[in-house]
C-alpha positions in Angstrom: -0.1 0.1 0.3 0.7 3.7 -0.6 2.5 5.9 2.0 1.4 9.7 1.6 3.4 12.9 3.2 1.8 15.8 4.7 3.2 18.4 3.2 3.0 20.8 5.7 4.5 19.0 9.0 6.4 16.0 7.1 3.8 12.9 9.2 4.1 10.3 7.0 0.4 8.2 6.9 1.1 4.1 6.6 -2.2 2.3 5.9 -0.3 -0.7 7.6 -0.8 1.6 10.1 -3.9 3.4 10.2 -4.7 6.5 12.6 -6.1 4.5 15.2 -6.3 7.7 17.6 -9.0 9.0 14.9 -10.5 5.7 14.8 -9.4 4.5 11.6 -8.4 0.7 11.7 -4.5 -0.8 10.3 -4.7 -1.9 6.3 -7.1 1.7 5.5 -5.5 3.0 2.4 -5.4 6.5 2.6 -7.8 6.6 -0.7 -10.4 5.2 2.1 -9.8 7.5 4.9 -13.2 9.5 5.3 -13.0 13.4 3.5 -13.1 15.3 6.5 -10.1 13.4 7.8 -6.8 15.6 8.8 -3.5 15.1 9.7 -2.8 14.0 13.3 -0.2 16.1 13.6 -0.6 19.5 12.4 -4.4 19.4 11.0 -4.0 19.6 7.6 -6.4 17.9 5.1 -5.7 15.4 3.0 -5.0 17.9 -0.4 -1.6 18.5 1.5 -0.5 14.8 1.2 1.5 14.2 -1.6 2.4 9.9 -2.5 5.8 8.9 -1.0 8.0 5.8 -1.4 
């Protein structure tokens, strides 16, 4: 699964980990995150994330 980088703060969303604090289960792809999901570190929206290796 692809990882996504927050261009505002450098947080990397890893689908294998998910975002347990926000109720996002491991195995949830970035594309399947709710539209209102925000970066857990800085609070920006999904539109400021880009695919990373």
